[in-house]
N, C-alpha and C positions, 0 to 999 in steps of 0.2 A: 532525206539524204544529207549527209554532212557536207557543207560547202566551206572547207577550210580556207583560212586566209592563205594567200600565196606563200609558199615556202614553209608552211607550218605543218608539222607532223604531230598529231595528238598523242601518239605513242611516246615521242621524245618529250613532249610537254609534260605528260604524266610522270615520266621518269625524273625529269628535272624538278617538278613540283614535289614529288615524294622525297627527293634528295634534300631539297631546301627545308622541307617540313621536318625531316629527320634531324638535320643540323640544328634547327631552331630548338627542337626538343632537347638535344644534347646540351646546348648553351643554357637553357632554362634549368636543366638538371644540375649542371656544374656550378652555376651561380648560386642556386639554392643550397647545394651541398656544402660549398666552401664559405658562404656568407651567412646563411640562416638554416643550418642543418636541422634544428629543432622543429621547424615548420613542416618538414617533409613527411612526418608521420601523422600530420593533422588532417582532419576532414576539410578544413579551409583550403589547404594546399591542393587536395584532390579536386575540389570544386573549381578552383582557379585554373588548374591545368586542364580540366575537362572543358571549361568555357573557352580557353585559348585554343584548344584542339578543335572545337566546333567552329570557332571563328575562322581558323586557318582552313578547315575543310570547306567552308562556304566560299571563302576567298578563292581558293584554288579551283573549285568546281565552276564558279562563275567565270574565272579567267579562261579555263579550257573551253567552256561553252562559247565565250566571245570569240576565241580563236578558231572555233568550229564553224564560225559564220553567224553565231547568235542563235542558232536553232539546232537541236538534236533530239532524236527519239530516245526512249528508255534504253533500247538495246545499244544504241550508239554511245550513250552516256556511261553505261555501266562499266565497260572495260577500262577506259581511262581513269574513271573515279576509283575503281578498285585497285588499279596499279599504283595510283598515288597513295591511297590509304595503306596498302600492303607494304610498299617500300618504306614509308615513314615509320611504320610499326616495326619492320624488320631491323632497320638501322638502330632504333632505340632499344629494341629487345636484345640484340647482339651486344651493343655498347654496355647496357646495364649489367649483363653477365660478365663481360670482359672487365668492366670497371671494378667489380667486387673481387674478381679472381686475380687480376694482374696489376691494377693501378692503385687501388686503395682497399686492401683486404679488411679494413675496419668497417667498411660500408655495410656489408650484410649483417654483421653482429649489431652494429649501432641501430640500424633500421629495425631489426627484429625486436630489440629492447624497447625502442620508442613505441612501436605498434603494440607490443604486448602490454606495456604500461598503460597506454590509452585504452586498449580493449578491456583491461581489468577495471579501470576506473568507470568505463561505460557500463560494464556488467554490474558492478556494485551499485551504481546509481539507479539501475533498473530493479534492484532489490533481489538479485539472484542469490541463492544460497551459496555457501563456500564450496560445497560439493559440486554444484552445477557450474559454478565459475571455474573451478579447477578443470573439469571435463572440457568446458568450452575453450579454455586457454590452451589445453593440451592439443586440441584439434587445430586451434589457430597457429600454434607453434609448428606443427607438422606442415601446415599449408605455407607458412612463411619460409620454412626450410626449402620447400620445392620452388618457391618464388625467387628467393635471394641466393640460394646455393644449390641449384638443380644439378642432377646427374645429366649425362648426355641424353638419355632416354626421356627424362622429365622435361628437358629443354625442348626436345622435338615435339612432345605432346603439348606442352604449353604454347609453343609457336603455332601448332595446328589449331588449337582451340581459339587462339587470338585471331588467326587468319579467318576462321569461320565467322567470328564476331564482327570483324572488319568488313567481311563480304556482306553480311546483313546490313551493316551501316551503309555500304556502297549501294545496295539495293534501295534503301530508303532515300538516299540522296539522289539517285537516278530517277526515282519516282517524283521527288519534289522538284528537281531542277530540269526535267525534260521540258522542251519547249518546241511546239510545232510551228512550222513556217506558215503564216497566214495566207501566203500565195498558193492557191490550189494547183498551179501549174509549175511549182518549184522543182519537183522531181523531173518533169519533162524537160524544163529548161536546163537543169544541171546535167541531164544525160545526153543533151545534144552535143555533137562534136564541134569544137571551136574551129573557125575557118583560119587557115594559115595565110 
């Protein structure tokens, strides 16, 4: 049984953490785009942002477990972790689309050009024939169009796929960070009514 710290709601904590995480992602995106745009299409940038994301996920998960009293079961952990993950993803997903459509319309085109250029270099270094490279690049271009300039339907499908992936991530984190109370009578003590 979760023994929350007094005045702490895990639902509110999950929403707050998801909001903070989403804002951090937006700040990283904006700093990268306006200061070092060329790095955004690189594998290095992808690895760095992934490591930052994992570090934030661990931090927020441990923070919520602490506020849950230091112990929570898999079922108790899954909901707050998933809400945190989903909200942070939703904020960045919506911002990313809005940024390219309304704030800086050059973003989708520039990103597609960078990714296509790096993809072509990678394929040539792997020794692919010109014909195979052309086919692969055509497929990549279609995928990038859906990613950076999606229709409403494509955006919904993309969000749904991302939500499923983040749910799987939340399942893994709940398994890793669940922690049982070593006190065998913890549930009994927690369920006893407090004397007024």
